[in-house]
GUTI-889621 format. One line per 3 residues: their letters; for each residue x, y, z of C-alpha. Coordinates in pm, 1 decimal, decimal comma. Example, Ala and Ser with C-alpha at 12.3 -4.5 7.8 and 13.67 -1.06 7.14 Angstrom:
AS = 1230,0 -450,0 780,0  1367,0 -106,0 714,0
END
This chain:
MPA = -319,0 3735,0 -4350,8  -48,5 3866,2 -4113,2  -225,4 3698,5 -3820,1
KKA = -182,5 3356,0 -3980,8  191,2 3406,7 -4017,3  221,4 3487,1 -3648,4
TTE = 41,3 3168,2 -3547,1  258,2 2953,2 -3774,0  570,5 3107,7 -3623,0
VKE = 442,7 3027,3 -3275,4  374,5 2667,8 -3379,0  727,7 2636,9 -3517,3
VKD = 870,1 2766,7 -3189,5  660,7 2513,7 -2995,7  779,5 2234,0 -3226,6
KKA = 1141,6 2333,5 -3163,4  1089,6 2308,7 -2785,3  920,0 1968,2 -2802,8
PEQ = 1235,7 1762,7 -2878,3  1413,8 1924,7 -2582,4  1127,2 1831,6 -2351,3
AEV = 1123,9 1478,0 -2490,8  1495,9 1445,9 -2412,5  1439,0 1564,7 -2055,7
KAV = 1154,9 1313,0 -2009,7  1370,1 1030,6 -2149,0  1654,0 1113,0 -1908,1
AEE = 1409,3 1125,9 -1615,3  1260,8 788,3 -1711,0  1608,7 634,1 -1732,3
TVA = 1698,6 754,7 -1382,3  1374,1 613,3 -1241,5  1443,5 278,8 -1410,8
VES = 1796,7 268,8 -1267,5  1671,2 351,3 -915,9  1408,5 76,7 -925,4
KIS = 1663,4 -182,8 -1038,9  1896,8 -98,6 -750,6  1632,3 -179,9 -485,5
KKL = 1778,0 -376,2 -196,6  1679,0 -726,9 -100,4  1526,6 -699,7 245,9
DKG = 1569,2 -979,9 496,7  1342,6 -865,4 781,5  1030,2 -657,3 783,9
RVY = 704,5 -579,5 956,8  347,4 -647,8 852,7  73,5 -425,5 997,0
VKA = -280,5 -563,3 979,8  -566,2 -326,5 1063,3  -889,0 -525,4 1068,4
SYN = -1192,7 -310,6 1140,2  -1561,1 -392,7 1106,1  -1572,3 -210,0 772,5
NTL = -1240,5 -278,9 599,0  -906,6 -458,8 621,6  -581,3 -268,9 559,9
ISI = -244,0 -442,2 537,8  94,6 -275,0 492,4  448,3 -411,7 473,8
TDE = 741,0 -205,1 602,1  1111,7 -255,4 659,4  1263,9 -270,2 1008,6
KGN = 1275,6 110,2 1036,5  909,0 148,2 944,2  954,2 272,1 586,6
LIA = 659,6 158,4 377,2  733,4 -100,8 106,6  384,1 -202,0 -6,5
WSS = 24,9 -173,5 109,8  -317,1 -290,5 4,9  -674,3 -290,0 126,5
AGS = -992,9 -476,3 50,1  -1141,0 -164,9 -106,5  -845,1 -123,2 -342,8
LGF = -893,6 -481,5 -466,2  -1256,0 -416,6 -559,4  -1443,2 -552,5 -259,8
AGP = -1742,4 -340,1 -165,0  -1961,7 -295,4 138,1  -1959,3 -561,8 408,6
KKA = -1745,2 -794,6 192,6  -1440,2 -580,0 270,1  -1414,9 -705,4 629,0
TPF = -1433,7 -1078,2 549,5  -1156,6 -1336,5 594,0  -1168,3 -1407,5 220,4
AAS = -1086,3 -1044,3 143,7  -793,8 -1055,9 389,2  -646,5 -1361,4 217,2
KII = -677,4 -1190,9 -123,4  -500,3 -881,6 12,2  -208,7 -1093,7 134,9
AAL = -188,3 -1267,7 -203,5  -171,9 -929,6 -381,4  97,7 -801,7 -143,2
AEK = 303,4 -1119,1 -180,4  297,1 -1065,2 -556,3  415,7 -703,9 -512,2
VKK = 708,8 -784,3 -283,9  818,3 -1129,2 -403,0  1143,4 -1001,6 -559,7
SGP = 1272,9 -754,5 -302,1  1039,6 -790,5 -7,0  1114,9 -932,5 335,2
LNV = 1071,0 -1303,0 399,6  1107,7 -1288,5 779,0  830,7 -1069,6 920,5
SVF = 695,3 -956,9 1253,8  317,8 -916,9 1246,1  134,3 -638,5 1429,4
VSG = -242,9 -689,7 1437,9  -484,7 -410,9 1527,9  -861,8 -411,9 1538,6
VGG = -1142,8 -659,7 1590,7  -1253,5 -737,2 1234,8  -1297,2 -1074,1 1070,3
GRD = -974,7 -1059,1 870,8  -736,1 -1086,1 1167,6  -674,4 -1461,7 1178,0
SAI = -714,1 -1515,0 806,2  -444,9 -1256,0 728,8  -191,0 -1430,3 953,3
RSL = -270,6 -1772,8 809,8  -241,7 -1638,5 456,2  97,3 -1483,6 536,0
ANQ = 226,4 -1823,6 642,3  77,2 -1990,1 332,4  239,3 -1735,4 98,6
GFN = 587,2 -1829,4 221,4  652,8 -1558,5 479,3  841,5 -1670,9 789,6
ILS = 651,6 -1521,1 1085,3  892,0 -1428,1 1365,1  637,7 -1280,6 1607,5
IKD = 272,6 -1183,7 1629,9  172,8 -889,3 1847,2  -175,6 -755,9 1912,5
VTP = -161,5 -376,3 1926,2  -535,7 -311,3 1945,7  -592,9 -3,1 2160,9
IPH = -780,3 -87,3 2481,2  -917,6 188,2 2706,0  -821,0 165,7 3072,7
NGP = -1134,1 324,5 3220,1  -1114,7 629,6 2995,1  -1380,1 901,3 2962,9
KPP = -1718,3 859,4 3127,3  -1976,5 709,3 2888,4  -2273,9 927,3 2790,9
KVR = -2596,7 906,2 2991,8  -2865,8 665,8 2880,6  -3102,9 829,9 2633,4
RV = -3455,2 896,0 2766,4  -3733,2 914,1 2510,7
END
C-alpha cells in the first residue's frame, strides 16, 4: 500500500507543473503570432528556378537573399518523371504565389539554372500570377574546357 501513495503524490506533483507549462506555451504562441503579423510588405525580390532533368525547385527571396518561400515538384506530390514537366513548374508557381500573396514581392528578378523542361513554363507562370518580372538571368553553370573526359570504355 505505501507504494501506491508514493505514485499518487508524484502524479499530483506532475499535475501542479502542468498549468505552469501550459502558461509558458501560451506565451510562446502569442509571441509567434505577434511576430508573424508584423511581417513586412516586400517590394522587390528574387526568384530562383532550378530546373533539372529530375525535378524543379523554385525559391523566392528578398533582395538580400533571405528565403521567403520555396517549393518543389516533389513537395506538391508529383512523382518520377512528372516532376520535371512544365505542368509541374506551373503548379509550383501557383503554390508559391498563394504563400506570398500578402507579404511577398511583386517586382522580381528571375535567376534560372539548369536544363529541365520547367524553365520556360516557370517564367510564363510567374507573369500569369501577377508578378512583375524585372529581369531574367540564366545562371546555368557551363564548363570552360574543364577536366579531361574519361577514356572511351573498351569491352
